[in-house]
PDB file of N, CA, C and O in Angstrom:
ATOM      1  N   UNK A   1      28.780  78.983  99.750  1.00  0.00           N
ATOM      2  CA  UNK A   1      29.864  79.698  99.090  1.00  0.00           C
ATOM      3  C   UNK A   1      29.483  79.868  97.622  1.00  0.00           C
ATOM      4  O   UNK A   1      29.050  78.927  96.957  1.00  0.00           O
ATOM      5  N   UNK A   2      29.655  81.085  97.142  1.00  0.00           N
ATOM      6  CA  UNK A   2      29.279  81.363  95.751  1.00  0.00           C
ATOM      7  C   UNK A   2      30.339  80.833  94.803  1.00  0.00           C
ATOM      8  O   UNK A   2      31.456  80.511  95.209  1.00  0.00           O
ATOM      9  N   UNK A   3      29.975  80.749  93.552  1.00  0.00           N
ATOM     10  CA  UNK A   3      30.895  80.255  92.528  1.00  0.00           C
ATOM     11  C   UNK A   3      32.124  81.166  92.413  1.00  0.00           C
ATOM     12  O   UNK A   3      33.245  80.681  92.256  1.00  0.00           O
ATOM     13  N   UNK A   4      31.916  82.465  92.490  1.00  0.00           N
ATOM     14  CA  UNK A   4      33.053  83.380  92.368  1.00  0.00           C
ATOM     15  C   UNK A   4      33.995  83.248  93.563  1.00  0.00           C
ATOM     16  O   UNK A   4      35.211  83.356  93.409  1.00  0.00           O
ATOM     17  N   UNK A   5      33.440  83.016  94.747  1.00  0.00           N
ATOM     18  CA  UNK A   5      34.285  82.803  95.924  1.00  0.00           C
ATOM     19  C   UNK A   5      35.076  81.502  95.795  1.00  0.00           C
ATOM     20  O   UNK A   5      36.249  81.439  96.161  1.00  0.00           O
ATOM     21  N   UNK A   6      34.416  80.459  95.269  1.00  0.00           N
ATOM     22  CA  UNK A   6      35.117  79.200  95.050  1.00  0.00           C
ATOM     23  C   UNK A   6      36.282  79.394  94.062  1.00  0.00           C
ATOM     24  O   UNK A   6      37.392  78.902  94.264  1.00  0.00           O
ATOM     25  N   UNK A   7      35.979  80.120  93.004  1.00  0.00           N
ATOM     26  CA  UNK A   7      37.002  80.377  91.978  1.00  0.00           C
ATOM     27  C   UNK A   7      38.187  81.130  92.586  1.00  0.00           C
ATOM     28  O   UNK A   7      39.341  80.773  92.351  1.00  0.00           O
ATOM     29  N   UNK A   8      37.896  82.179  93.373  1.00  0.00           N
ATOM     30  CA  UNK A   8      38.956  82.964  93.995  1.00  0.00           C
ATOM     31  C   UNK A   8      39.763  82.126  94.981  1.00  0.00           C
ATOM     32  O   UNK A   8      40.986  82.247  95.050  1.00  0.00           O
ATOM     33  N   UNK A   9      39.083  81.281  95.740  1.00  0.00           N
ATOM     34  CA  UNK A   9      39.776  80.424  96.698  1.00  0.00           C
ATOM     35  C   UNK A   9      40.698  79.446  95.982  1.00  0.00           C
ATOM     36  O   UNK A   9      41.837  79.238  96.398  1.00  0.00           O
ATOM     37  N   UNK A  10      40.201  78.848  94.907  1.00  0.00           N
ATOM     38  CA  UNK A  10      41.014  77.891  94.146  1.00  0.00           C
ATOM     39  C   UNK A  10      42.203  78.605  93.491  1.00  0.00           C
ATOM     40  O   UNK A  10      43.316  78.080  93.476  1.00  0.00           O
ATOM     41  N   UNK A  11      41.962  79.784  92.959  1.00  0.00           N
ATOM     42  CA  UNK A  11      43.041  80.560  92.344  1.00  0.00           C
ATOM     43  C   UNK A  11      44.102  80.902  93.377  1.00  0.00           C
ATOM     44  O   UNK A  11      45.296  80.863  93.078  1.00  0.00           O
ATOM     45  N   UNK A  12      43.683  81.233  94.570  1.00  0.00           N
ATOM     46  CA  UNK A  12      44.615  81.549  95.645  1.00  0.00           C
ATOM     47  C   UNK A  12      45.429  80.317  96.028  1.00  0.00           C
ATOM     48  O   UNK A  12      46.636  80.416  96.249  1.00  0.00           O
ATOM     49  N   UNK A  13      44.783  79.164  96.107  1.00  0.00           N
ATOM     50  CA  UNK A  13      45.487  77.912  96.416  1.00  0.00           C
ATOM     51  C   UNK A  13      46.542  77.608  95.352  1.00  0.00           C
ATOM     52  O   UNK A  13      47.677  77.255  95.674  1.00  0.00           O
ATOM     53  N   UNK A  14      46.160  77.748  94.093  1.00  0.00           N
ATOM     54  CA  UNK A  14      47.080  77.460  92.992  1.00  0.00           C
ATOM     55  C   UNK A  14      48.260  78.440  93.000  1.00  0.00           C
ATOM     56  O   UNK A  14      49.400  78.058  92.736  1.00  0.00           O
ATOM     57  N   UNK A  15      47.974  79.679  93.299  1.00  0.00           N
ATOM     58  CA  UNK A  15      49.045  80.672  93.360  1.00  0.00           C
ATOM     59  C   UNK A  15      50.018  80.350  94.486  1.00  0.00           C
ATOM     60  O   UNK A  15      51.230  80.487  94.323  1.00  0.00           O
ATOM     61  N   UNK A  16      49.489  79.924  95.623  1.00  0.00           N
ATOM     62  CA  UNK A  16      50.347  79.550  96.748  1.00  0.00           C
ATOM     63  C   UNK A  16      51.208  78.344  96.402  1.00  0.00           C
ATOM     64  O   UNK A  16      52.397  78.309  96.719  1.00  0.00           O
ATOM     65  N   UNK A  17      50.609  77.367  95.758  1.00  0.00           N
ATOM     66  CA  UNK A  17      51.365  76.179  95.356  1.00  0.00           C
ATOM     67  C   UNK A  17      52.472  76.548  94.358  1.00  0.00           C
ATOM     68  O   UNK A  17      53.600  76.065  94.460  1.00  0.00           O
ATOM     69  N   UNK A  18      52.135  77.392  93.416  1.00  0.00           N
ATOM     70  CA  UNK A  18      53.127  77.809  92.418  1.00  0.00           C
ATOM     71  C   UNK A  18      54.280  78.546  93.083  1.00  0.00           C
ATOM     72  O   UNK A  18      55.441  78.339  92.730  1.00  0.00           O
ATOM     73  N   UNK A  19      53.964  79.399  94.036  1.00  0.00           N
ATOM     74  CA  UNK A  19      55.008  80.151  94.742  1.00  0.00           C
ATOM     75  C   UNK A  19      55.914  79.207  95.524  1.00  0.00           C
ATOM     76  O   UNK A  19      57.132  79.383  95.551  1.00  0.00           O
ATOM     77  N   UNK A  20      55.309  78.201  96.162  1.00  0.00           N
ATOM     78  CA  UNK A  20      56.099  77.232  96.924  1.00  0.00           C
ATOM     79  C   UNK A  20      57.040  76.446  96.009  1.00  0.00           C
ATOM     80  O   UNK A  20      58.189  76.188  96.368  1.00  0.00           O
ATOM     81  N   UNK A  21      56.556  76.073  94.840  1.00  0.00           N
ATOM     82  CA  UNK A  21      57.374  75.304  93.899  1.00  0.00           C
ATOM     83  C   UNK A  21      58.418  76.185  93.218  1.00  0.00           C
ATOM     84  O   UNK A  21      59.524  75.726  92.933  1.00  0.00           O
ATOM     85  N   UNK A  22      58.079  77.436  92.959  1.00  0.00           N
ATOM     86  CA  UNK A  22      58.990  78.335  92.242  1.00  0.00           C
ATOM     87  C   UNK A  22      60.131  78.809  93.128  1.00  0.00           C
ATOM     88  O   UNK A  22      61.220  79.093  92.628  1.00  0.00           O
ATOM     89  N   UNK A  23      59.907  78.898  94.422  1.00  0.00           N
ATOM     90  CA  UNK A  23      60.938  79.416  95.332  1.00  0.00           C
ATOM     91  C   UNK A  23      62.265  78.695  95.198  1.00  0.00           C
ATOM     92  O   UNK A  23      63.274  79.347  94.928  1.00  0.00           O
ATOM     93  N   UNK A  24      62.315  77.387  95.372  1.00  0.00           N
ATOM     94  CA  UNK A  24      63.597  76.674  95.234  1.00  0.00           C
ATOM     95  C   UNK A  24      64.185  76.790  93.830  1.00  0.00           C
ATOM     96  O   UNK A  24      65.400  76.912  93.672  1.00  0.00           O
ATOM     97  N   UNK A  25      63.326  76.753  92.814  1.00  0.00           N
ATOM     98  CA  UNK A  25      63.832  76.873  91.441  1.00  0.00           C
ATOM     99  C   UNK A  25      64.470  78.244  91.218  1.00  0.00           C
ATOM    100  O   UNK A  25      65.504  78.353  90.559  1.00  0.00           O
ATOM    101  N   UNK A  26      63.853  79.279  91.764  1.00  0.00           N
ATOM    102  CA  UNK A  26      64.421  80.623  91.631  1.00  0.00           C
ATOM    103  C   UNK A  26      65.739  80.749  92.391  1.00  0.00           C
ATOM    104  O   UNK A  26      66.678  81.386  91.914  1.00  0.00           O
ATOM    105  N   UNK A  27      65.803  80.149  93.560  1.00  0.00           N
ATOM    106  CA  UNK A  27      67.057  80.165  94.325  1.00  0.00           C
ATOM    107  C   UNK A  27      68.164  79.434  93.578  1.00  0.00           C
ATOM    108  O   UNK A  27      69.311  79.881  93.554  1.00  0.00           O
ATOM    109  N   UNK A  28      67.813  78.319  92.977  1.00  0.00           N
ATOM    110  CA  UNK A  28      68.789  77.536  92.214  1.00  0.00           C
ATOM    111  C   UNK A  28      69.271  78.341  90.998  1.00  0.00           C
ATOM    112  O   UNK A  28      70.462  78.356  90.690  1.00  0.00           O
ATOM    113  N   UNK A  29      68.355  78.993  90.326  1.00  0.00           N
ATOM    114  CA  UNK A  29      68.728  79.810  89.167  1.00  0.00           C
ATOM    115  C   UNK A  29      69.624  80.975  89.578  1.00  0.00           C
ATOM    116  O   UNK A  29      70.579  81.306  88.875  1.00  0.00           O
ATOM    117  N   UNK A  30      69.321  81.588  90.705  1.00  0.00           N
ATOM    118  CA  UNK A  30      70.145  82.703  91.192  1.00  0.00           C
ATOM    119  C   UNK A  30      71.550  82.222  91.531  1.00  0.00           C
ATOM    120  O   UNK A  30      72.526  82.920  91.253  1.00  0.00           O
ATOM    121  N   UNK A  31      71.664  81.043  92.124  1.00  0.00           N
ATOM    122  CA  UNK A  31      72.979  80.493  92.465  1.00  0.00           C
ATOM    123  C   UNK A  31      73.776  80.181  91.200  1.00  0.00           C
ATOM    124  O   UNK A  31      74.974  80.456  91.133  1.00  0.00           O
ATOM    125  N   UNK A  32      73.116  79.611  90.209  1.00  0.00           N
ATOM    126  CA  UNK A  32      73.798  79.324  88.944  1.00  0.00           C
ATOM    127  C   UNK A  32      74.269  80.623  88.281  1.00  0.00           C
ATOM    128  O   UNK A  32      75.376  80.681  87.746  1.00  0.00           O
ATOM    129  N   UNK A  33      73.440  81.648  88.317  1.00  0.00           N
ATOM    130  CA  UNK A  33      73.819  82.936  87.729  1.00  0.00           C
ATOM    131  C   UNK A  33      75.027  83.521  88.454  1.00  0.00           C
ATOM    132  O   UNK A  33      75.913  84.100  87.824  1.00  0.00           O
ATOM    133  N   UNK A  34      75.064  83.372  89.775  1.00  0.00           N
ATOM    134  CA  UNK A  34      76.207  83.872  90.545  1.00  0.00           C
ATOM    135  C   UNK A  34      77.481  83.132  90.159  1.00  0.00           C
ATOM    136  O   UNK A  34      78.537  83.743  89.997  1.00  0.00           O
ATOM    137  N   UNK A  35      77.376  81.823  90.014  1.00  0.00           N
ATOM    138  CA  UNK A  35      78.546  81.009  89.640  1.00  0.00           C
ATOM    139  C   UNK A  35      79.042  81.405  88.254  1.00  0.00           C
ATOM    140  O   UNK A  35      80.245  81.562  88.043  1.00  0.00           O
ATOM    141  N   UNK A  36      78.126  81.566  87.316  1.00  0.00           N
ATOM    142  CA  UNK A  36      78.510  81.951  85.957  1.00  0.00           C
ATOM    143  C   UNK A  36      79.177  83.331  85.965  1.00  0.00           C
ATOM    144  O   UNK A  36      80.182  83.535  85.284  1.00  0.00           O
ATOM    145  N   UNK A  37      78.633  84.262  86.716  1.00  0.00           N
ATOM    146  CA  UNK A  37      79.224  85.600  86.795  1.00  0.00           C
ATOM    147  C   UNK A  37      80.622  85.545  87.404  1.00  0.00           C
ATOM    148  O   UNK A  37      81.526  86.244  86.945  1.00  0.00           O
ATOM    149  N   UNK A  38      80.804  84.725  88.424  1.00  0.00           N
ATOM    150  CA  UNK A  38      82.116  84.573  89.053  1.00  0.00           C
ATOM    151  C   UNK A  38      83.118  83.989  88.071  1.00  0.00           C
ATOM    152  O   UNK A  38      84.256  84.452  87.988  1.00  0.00           O
ATOM    153  N   UNK A  39      82.700  82.977  87.333  1.00  0.00           N
ATOM    154  CA  UNK A  39      83.592  82.357  86.338  1.00  0.00           C
ATOM    155  C   UNK A  39      83.977  83.356  85.252  1.00  0.00           C
ATOM    156  O   UNK A  39      85.130  83.394  84.821  1.00  0.00           O
ATOM    157  N   UNK A  40      83.022  84.160  84.812  1.00  0.00           N
ATOM    158  CA  UNK A  40      83.304  85.158  83.788  1.00  0.00           C
ATOM    159  C   UNK A  40      84.300  86.190  84.302  1.00  0.00           C
ATOM    160  O   UNK A  40      85.200  86.610  83.573  1.00  0.00           O
ATOM    161  N   UNK A  41      84.139  86.593  85.543  1.00  0.00           N
ATOM    162  CA  UNK A  41      85.068  87.562  86.134  1.00  0.00           C
ATOM    163  C   UNK A  41      86.468  86.967  86.246  1.00  0.00           C
ATOM    164  O   UNK A  41      87.459  87.652  85.991  1.00  0.00           O
ATOM    165  N   UNK A  42      86.547  85.702  86.623  1.00  0.00           N
ATOM    166  CA  UNK A  42      87.848  85.044  86.748  1.00  0.00           C
ATOM    167  C   UNK A  42      88.543  84.919  85.393  1.00  0.00           C
ATOM    168  O   UNK A  42      89.765  85.041  85.309  1.00  0.00           O
ATOM    169  N   UNK A  43      87.770  84.678  84.334  1.00  0.00           N
ATOM    170  CA  UNK A  43      88.353  84.592  82.992  1.00  0.00           C
ATOM    171  C   UNK A  43      88.766  85.969  82.480  1.00  0.00           C
ATOM    172  O   UNK A  43      89.770  86.095  81.778  1.00  0.00           O
ATOM    173  N   UNK A  44      88.004  86.990  82.825  1.00  0.00           N
ATOM    174  CA  UNK A  44      88.276  88.337  82.320  1.00  0.00           C
ATOM    175  C   UNK A  44      89.460  88.993  83.018  1.00  0.00           C
ATOM    176  O   UNK A  44      90.157  89.806  82.409  1.00  0.00           O
ATOM    177  N   UNK A  45      89.698  88.665  84.256  1.00  0.00           N
ATOM    178  CA  UNK A  45      90.749  89.333  85.029  1.00  0.00           C
ATOM    179  C   UNK A  45      92.120  89.275  84.363  1.00  0.00           C
ATOM    180  O   UNK A  45      92.771  90.314  84.259  1.00  0.00           O
ATOM    181  N   UNK A  46      92.594  88.114  83.907  1.00  0.00           N
ATOM    182  CA  UNK A  46      93.908  88.096  83.255  1.00  0.00           C
ATOM    183  C   UNK A  46      93.943  88.902  81.956  1.00  0.00           C
ATOM    184  O   UNK A  46      94.957  89.513  81.620  1.00  0.00           O
ATOM    185  N   UNK A  47      92.828  88.895  81.238  1.00  0.00           N
ATOM    186  CA  UNK A  47      92.773  89.669  79.994  1.00  0.00           C
ATOM    187  C   UNK A  47      92.850  91.163  80.279  1.00  0.00           C
ATOM    188  O   UNK A  47      93.527  91.910  79.572  1.00  0.00           O
ATOM    189  N   UNK A  48      92.158  91.579  81.308  1.00  0.00           N
ATOM    190  CA  UNK A  48      92.199  92.994  81.688  1.00  0.00           C
ATOM    191  C   UNK A  48      93.601  93.369  82.150  1.00  0.00           C
ATOM    192  O   UNK A  48      94.093  94.451  81.831  1.00  0.00           O
ATOM    193  N   UNK A  49      94.240  92.487  82.895  1.00  0.00           N
ATOM    194  CA  UNK A  49      95.605  92.728  83.367  1.00  0.00           C
ATOM    195  C   UNK A  49      96.553  92.862  82.186  1.00  0.00           C
ATOM    196  O   UNK A  49      97.382  93.771  82.160  1.00  0.00           O
ATOM    197  N   UNK A  50      96.443  91.971  81.209  1.00  0.00           N
ATOM    198  CA  UNK A  50      97.303  92.039  80.026  1.00  0.00           C
ATOM    199  C   UNK A  50      97.092  93.345  79.268  1.00  0.00           C
ATOM    200  O   UNK A  50      98.052  93.984  78.838  1.00  0.00           O
ATOM    201  N   UNK A  51      95.860  93.727  79.112  1.00  0.00           N
ATOM    202  CA  UNK A  51      95.563  94.970  78.400  1.00  0.00           C
ATOM    203  C   UNK A  51      96.159  96.163  79.138  1.00  0.00           C
ATOM    204  O   UNK A  51      96.711  97.067  78.510  1.00  0.00           O
ATOM    205  N   UNK A  52      96.055  96.173  80.446  1.00  0.00           N
ATOM    206  CA  UNK A  52      96.609  97.276  81.237  1.00  0.00           C
ATOM    207  C   UNK A  52      98.131  97.307  81.128  1.00  0.00           C
ATOM    208  O   UNK A  52      98.731  98.378  81.032  1.00  0.00           O
ATOM    209  N   UNK A  53      98.754  96.124  81.142  1.00  0.00           N
ATOM    210  CA  UNK A  53     100.211  96.071  81.039  1.00  0.00           C
ATOM    211  C   UNK A  53     100.698  96.575  79.682  1.00  0.00           C
ATOM    212  O   UNK A  53     101.747  97.213  79.596  1.00  0.00           O
ATOM    213  N   UNK A  54      99.945  96.293  78.630  1.00  0.00           N
ATOM    214  CA  UNK A  54     100.323  96.767  77.293  1.00  0.00           C
ATOM    215  C   UNK A  54     100.000  98.246  77.121  1.00  0.00           C
ATOM    216  O   UNK A  54     100.741  98.970  76.456  1.00  0.00           O
ATOM    217  N   UNK A  55      98.911  98.693  77.709  1.00  0.00           N
ATOM    218  CA  UNK A  55      98.494 100.085  77.541  1.00  0.00           C
ATOM    219  C   UNK A  55      99.421 101.043  78.267  1.00  0.00           C
ATOM    220  O   UNK A  55      99.659 102.154  77.794  1.00  0.00           O
ATOM    221  N   UNK A  56      99.944 100.625  79.409  1.00  0.00           N
ATOM    222  CA  UNK A  56     100.805 101.520  80.191  1.00  0.00           C
ATOM    223  C   UNK A  56     101.995 102.027  79.400  1.00  0.00           C
ATOM    224  O   UNK A  56     102.149 103.241  79.266  1.00  0.00           O
ATOM    225  N   UNK A  57     102.845 101.157  78.867  1.00  0.00           N
ATOM    226  CA  UNK A  57     103.984 101.634  78.084  1.00  0.00           C
ATOM    227  C   UNK A  57     103.564 102.406  76.826  1.00  0.00           C
ATOM    228  O   UNK A  57     104.220 103.376  76.446  1.00  0.00           O
ATOM    229  N   UNK A  58     102.487 101.982  76.190  1.00  0.00           N
ATOM    230  CA  UNK A  58     102.035 102.691  74.990  1.00  0.00           C
ATOM    231  C   UNK A  58     101.607 104.116  75.332  1.00  0.00           C
ATOM    232  O   UNK A  58     101.901 105.055  74.592  1.00  0.00           O
ATOM    233  N   UNK A  59     100.921 104.268  76.444  1.00  0.00           N
ATOM    234  CA  UNK A  59     100.515 105.621  76.863  1.00  0.00           C
ATOM    235  C   UNK A  59     101.726 106.468  77.243  1.00  0.00           C
ATOM    236  O   UNK A  59     101.777 107.661  76.947  1.00  0.00           O
ATOM    237  N   UNK A  60     102.690 105.845  77.895  1.00  0.00           N
ATOM    238  CA  UNK A  60     103.916 106.570  78.262  1.00  0.00           C
ATOM    239  C   UNK A  60     104.647 107.041  77.010  1.00  0.00           C
ATOM    240  O   UNK A  60     105.096 108.185  76.937  1.00  0.00           O
ATOM    241  N   UNK A  61     104.761 106.158  76.034  1.00  0.00           N
ATOM    242  CA  UNK A  61     105.446 106.508  74.785  1.00  0.00           C
ATOM    243  C   UNK A  61     104.693 107.627  74.063  1.00  0.00           C
ATOM    244  O   UNK A  61     105.315 108.551  73.538  1.00  0.00           O
ATOM    245  N   UNK A  62     103.388 107.552  74.032  1.00  0.00           N
ATOM    246  CA  UNK A  62     102.595 108.602  73.385  1.00  0.00           C
ATOM    247  C   UNK A  62     102.787 109.936  74.091  1.00  0.00           C
ATOM    248  O   UNK A  62     102.885 110.975  73.439  1.00  0.00           O
ATOM    249  N   UNK A  63     102.842 109.912  75.405  1.00  0.00           N
ATOM    250  CA  UNK A  63     103.046 111.153  76.160  1.00  0.00           C
ATOM    251  C   UNK A  63     104.429 111.735  75.873  1.00  0.00           C
ATOM    252  O   UNK A  63     104.582 112.948  75.734  1.00  0.00           O
ATOM    253  N   UNK A  64     105.438 110.857  75.787  1.00  0.00           N
ATOM    254  CA  UNK A  64     106.791 111.333  75.492  1.00  0.00           C
ATOM    255  C   UNK A  64     106.878 111.947  74.102  1.00  0.00           C
ATOM    256  O   UNK A  64     107.560 112.953  73.908  1.00  0.00           O
ATOM    257  N   UNK A  65     106.192 111.349  73.138  1.00  0.00           N
ATOM    258  CA  UNK A  65     106.205 111.877  71.774  1.00  0.00           C
ATOM    259  C   UNK A  65     105.388 113.162  71.672  1.00  0.00           C
ATOM    260  O   UNK A  65     105.732 114.061  70.904  1.00  0.00           O
ATOM    261  N   UNK A  66     104.327 113.246  72.432  1.00  0.00           N
ATOM    262  CA  UNK A  66     103.452 114.412  72.354  1.00  0.00           C
ATOM    263  C   UNK A  66     104.076 115.633  73.018  1.00  0.00           C
ATOM    264  O   UNK A  66     103.790 116.766  72.632  1.00  0.00           O
ATOM    265  N   UNK A  67     104.924 115.406  74.012  1.00  0.00           N
ATOM    266  CA  UNK A  67     105.526 116.538  74.735  1.00  0.00           C
ATOM    267  C   UNK A  67     106.211 117.538  73.822  1.00  0.00           C
ATOM    268  O   UNK A  67     105.844 118.713  73.842  1.00  0.00           O
ATOM    269  N   UNK A  68     107.199 117.124  73.013  1.00  0.00           N
ATOM    270  CA  UNK A  68     107.867 118.073  72.117  1.00  0.00           C
ATOM    271  C   UNK A  68     106.907 118.690  71.100  1.00  0.00           C
ATOM    272  O   UNK A  68     107.001 119.880  70.797  1.00  0.00           O
ATOM    273  N   UNK A  69     106.001 117.896  70.586  1.00  0.00           N
ATOM    274  CA  UNK A  69     105.055 118.434  69.606  1.00  0.00           C
ATOM    275  C   UNK A  69     104.157 119.485  70.246  1.00  0.00           C
ATOM    276  O   UNK A  69     103.845 120.502  69.625  1.00  0.00           O
ATOM    277  N   UNK A  70     103.746 119.245  71.469  1.00  0.00           N
ATOM    278  CA  UNK A  70     102.914 120.211  72.177  1.00  0.00           C
ATOM    279  C   UNK A  70     103.688 121.494  72.439  1.00  0.00           C
ATOM    280  O   UNK A  70     103.153 122.594  72.295  1.00  0.00           O
ATOM    281  N   UNK A  71     104.945 121.346  72.821  1.00  0.00           N
ATOM    282  CA  UNK A  71     105.793 122.519  73.056  1.00  0.00           C
ATOM    283  C   UNK A  71     105.953 123.323  71.763  1.00  0.00           C
ATOM    284  O   UNK A  71     105.838 124.548  71.775  1.00  0.00           O
ATOM    285  N   UNK A  72     106.214 122.639  70.655  1.00  0.00           N
ATOM    286  CA  UNK A  72     106.384 123.309  69.372  1.00  0.00           C
ATOM    287  C   UNK A  72     105.087 124.006  68.950  1.00  0.00           C
ATOM    288  O   UNK A  72     105.118 125.127  68.443  1.00  0.00           O
ATOM    289  N   UNK A  73     103.966 123.349  69.159  1.00  0.00           N
ATOM    290  CA  UNK A  73     102.683 123.958  68.803  1.00  0.00           C
ATOM    291  C   UNK A  73     102.422 125.206  69.631  1.00  0.00           C
ATOM    292  O   UNK A  73     101.882 126.188  69.120  1.00  0.00           O
ATOM    293  N   UNK A  74     102.798 125.177  70.898  1.00  0.00           N
ATOM    294  CA  UNK A  74     102.626 126.350  71.760  1.00  0.00           C
ATOM    295  C   UNK A  74     103.500 127.503  71.278  1.00  0.00           C
ATOM    296  O   UNK A  74     103.058 128.651  71.244  1.00  0.00           O
ATOM    297  N   UNK A  75     104.752 127.190  70.901  1.00  0.00           N
ATOM    298  CA  UNK A  75     105.648 128.230  70.381  1.00  0.00           C
ATOM    299  C   UNK A  75     105.094 128.844  69.106  1.00  0.00           C
ATOM    300  O   UNK A  75     105.109 130.065  68.952  1.00  0.00           O
ATOM    301  N   UNK A  76     104.606 128.018  68.192  1.00  0.00           N
ATOM    302  CA  UNK A  76     104.053 128.524  66.924  1.00  0.00           C
ATOM    303  C   UNK A  76     102.814 129.381  67.191  1.00  0.00           C
ATOM    304  O   UNK A  76     102.625 130.413  66.547  1.00  0.00           O
ATOM    305  N   UNK A  77     101.984 128.965  68.122  1.00  0.00           N
ATOM    306  CA  UNK A  77     100.792 129.757  68.439  1.00  0.00           C
ATOM    307  C   UNK A  77     101.179 131.102  69.025  1.00  0.00           C
ATOM    308  O   UNK A  77     100.547 132.115  68.727  1.00  0.00           O
ATOM    309  N   UNK A  78     102.220 131.120  69.861  1.00  0.00           N
ATOM    310  CA  UNK A  78     102.694 132.385  70.438  1.00  0.00           C
ATOM    311  C   UNK A  78     103.248 133.289  69.347  1.00  0.00           C
ATOM    312  O   UNK A  78     102.969 134.488  69.335  1.00  0.00           O
ATOM    313  N   UNK A  79     104.034 132.722  68.426  1.00  0.00           N
ATOM    314  CA  UNK A  79     104.577 133.514  67.310  1.00  0.00           C
ATOM    315  C   UNK A  79     103.460 134.095  66.456  1.00  0.00           C
ATOM    316  O   UNK A  79     103.504 135.265  66.075  1.00  0.00           O
ATOM    317  N   UNK A  80     102.467 133.277  66.160  1.00  0.00           N
ATOM    318  CA  UNK A  80     101.343 133.740  65.355  1.00  0.00           C
ATOM    319  C   UNK A  80     100.578 134.843  66.070  1.00  0.00           C
ATOM    320  O   UNK A  80     100.160 135.819  65.447  1.00  0.00           O
ATOM    321  N   UNK A  81     100.395 134.690  67.370  1.00  0.00           N
ATOM    322  CA  UNK A  81      99.694 135.722  68.140  1.00  0.00           C
ATOM    323  C   UNK A  81     100.452 137.037  68.088  1.00  0.00           C
ATOM    324  O   UNK A  81      99.839 138.102  68.012  1.00  0.00           O
ATOM    325  N   UNK A  82     101.779 136.978  68.128  1.00  0.00           N
ATOM    326  CA  UNK A  82     102.596 138.190  68.041  1.00  0.00           C
ATOM    327  C   UNK A  82     102.422 138.867  66.681  1.00  0.00           C
ATOM    328  O   UNK A  82     102.372 140.094  66.593  1.00  0.00           O
ATOM    329  N   UNK A  83     102.332 138.066  65.630  1.00  0.00           N
ATOM    330  CA  UNK A  83     102.193 138.625  64.278  1.00  0.00           C
ATOM    331  C   UNK A  83     100.850 139.289  64.055  1.00  0.00           C
ATOM    332  O   UNK A  83     100.769 140.293  63.348  1.00  0.00           O
ATOM    333  N   UNK A  84      99.821 138.762  64.628  1.00  0.00           N
ATOM    334  CA  UNK A  84      98.481 139.301  64.372  1.00  0.00           C
ATOM    335  C   UNK A  84      98.028 140.301  65.427  1.00  0.00           C
ATOM    336  O   UNK A  84      96.945 140.875  65.306  1.00  0.00           O
ATOM    337  N   UNK A  85      98.835 140.518  66.454  1.00  0.00           N
ATOM    338  CA  UNK A  85      98.462 141.465  67.509  1.00  0.00           C
ATOM    339  C   UNK A  85      98.410 142.872  66.905  1.00  0.00           C
ATOM    340  O   UNK A  85      99.326 143.266  66.184  1.00  0.00           O
ATOM    341  N   UNK A  86      97.359 143.622  67.189  1.00  0.00           N
ATOM    342  CA  UNK A  86      97.288 145.007  66.679  1.00  0.00           C
ATOM    343  C   UNK A  86      98.415 145.851  67.298  1.00  0.00           C
ATOM    344  O   UNK A  86      98.679 145.769  68.498  1.00  0.00           O
ATOM    345  N   UNK A  87      99.046 146.631  66.486  1.00  0.00           N
ATOM    346  CA  UNK A  87     100.126 147.516  66.925  1.00  0.00           C
ATOM    347  C   UNK A  87      99.577 148.943  67.065  1.00  0.00           C
ATOM    348  O   UNK A  87      98.747 149.390  66.273  1.00  0.00           O
ATOM    349  N   UNK A  88     100.055 149.625  68.074  1.00  0.00           N
ATOM    350  CA  UNK A  88      99.598 151.030  68.187  1.00  0.00           C
ATOM    351  C   UNK A  88     100.142 151.847  67.012  1.00  0.00           C
ATOM    352  O   UNK A  88     101.276 151.676  66.565  1.00  0.00           O
ATOM    353  N   UNK A  89      99.281 152.731  66.545  1.00  0.00           N
ATOM    354  CA  UNK A  89      99.693 153.608  65.421  1.00  0.00           C
ATOM    355  C   UNK A  89     100.653 154.653  65.944  1.00  0.00           C
ATOM    356  O   UNK A  89     100.466 155.205  67.028  1.00  0.00           O
ATOM    357  N   UNK A  90     101.692 154.917  65.152  1.00  0.00           N
ATOM    358  CA  UNK A  90     102.625 155.964  65.585  1.00  0.00           C
ATOM    359  C   UNK A  90     101.914 157.317  65.621  1.00  0.00           C
ATOM    360  O   UNK A  90     101.082 157.624  64.768  1.00  0.00           O
ATOM    361  N   UNK A  91     102.262 158.108  66.622  1.00  0.00           N
ATOM    362  CA  UNK A  91     101.652 159.432  66.773  1.00  0.00           C
ATOM    363  C   UNK A  91     102.273 160.454  65.817  1.00  0.00           C
ATOM    364  O   UNK A  91     103.354 160.214  65.279  1.00  0.00           O
ATOM    365  N   UNK A  92     101.591 161.608  65.598  1.00  0.00           N
ATOM    366  CA  UNK A  92     102.104 162.657  64.683  1.00  0.00           C
ATOM    367  C   UNK A  92     103.329 163.365  65.195  1.00  0.00           C
ATOM    368  O   UNK A  92     103.850 164.257  64.527  1.00  0.00           O
TER     369      UNK A  92
END
């Protein structure tokens, strides 16, 4: 067996050993990450609920206030359009 073949064989053995040792560690890390993500979601849920409960009435109030203003703006735009509309010239 040549030196390069020995080197490749040893490198392959070491890689296999590393993979065997890393597998459980990677699984453990993935499980911890899942637990942390679950805990974060559980903590965030009530905050999101509170924000939604506060936003709902605020959005409703904004819509109620905007309604009359939008109507008034539409009326003013219609009036302005009437004023600037070209009029036919009277005939002779």
